[in-house]
C-alpha positions in Angstrom: 217.9 197.7 -217.7 221.3 196.5 -218.1 224.1 196.6 -215.7 225.3 199.9 -217.0 221.7 201.2 -216.8 221.1 200.2 -213.4 224.3 201.9 -212.1 223.4 205.0 -213.7 219.8 205.3 -212.6 218.9 208.1 -210.3 222.4 209.5 -210.5 224.3 212.4 -212.1 227.4 210.1 -213.0 228.7 210.0 -216.6 228.6 207.0 -218.8 232.5 206.9 -218.6 232.7 207.2 -214.8 230.3 204.3 -214.5 232.2 202.2 -216.9 235.4 202.7 -215.1 233.6 201.7 -211.9 232.1 198.5 -213.4 235.1 197.7 -215.6 233.2 198.1 -218.7 234.8 199.1 -222.1 233.3 202.6 -222.8 233.2 201.7 -226.6 230.7 198.7 -225.8 228.8 200.8 -223.5 224.9 200.7 -224.4 222.3 202.7 -222.8 218.8 202.2 -224.3 216.1 202.4 -221.5 217.1 205.5 -219.7 218.2 209.2 -220.4 219.3 212.2 -218.5 217.0 214.9 -217.6 218.2 218.1 -219.4 217.6 220.3 -216.4 219.1 218.3 -213.4 221.2 215.7 -215.3 219.7 212.6 -213.4 219.3 209.7 -215.4 215.6 208.3 -215.3 213.4 205.9 -217.4 212.3 207.3 -220.8 208.6 207.1 -219.8 209.1 209.4 -216.9 210.7 212.2 -219.1 208.5 215.1 -220.8 209.5 217.4 -223.4 209.7 221.0 -222.2 208.7 224.1 -224.5 212.0 224.1 -226.0 211.8 220.2 -226.8 214.5 219.2 -224.1 213.6 216.1 -222.1 212.9 217.0 -218.4 212.1 214.7 -215.5 208.8 214.8 -213.4 210.5 216.4 -210.5 212.0 219.4 -212.7 208.5 219.4 -214.6 206.7 219.9 -211.3 209.4 222.5 -210.0 209.9 224.6 -213.1 206.9 223.8 -215.2 207.1 223.4 -219.1 
């Protein structure tokens, strides 16, 4: 994970918010290894996301709480 991804991981912050905090140009921001849960909006690693019945990526916590 890069510096931006480490700062986003397990938070609900936006990319632009973290870019401001880390003094990174938002145009150059790259996020490859993490994505947001479509239910709770927490940034998690891709391998922990599952698709719900609508095809949206959700984290394990939401999967266990709400189901697919």
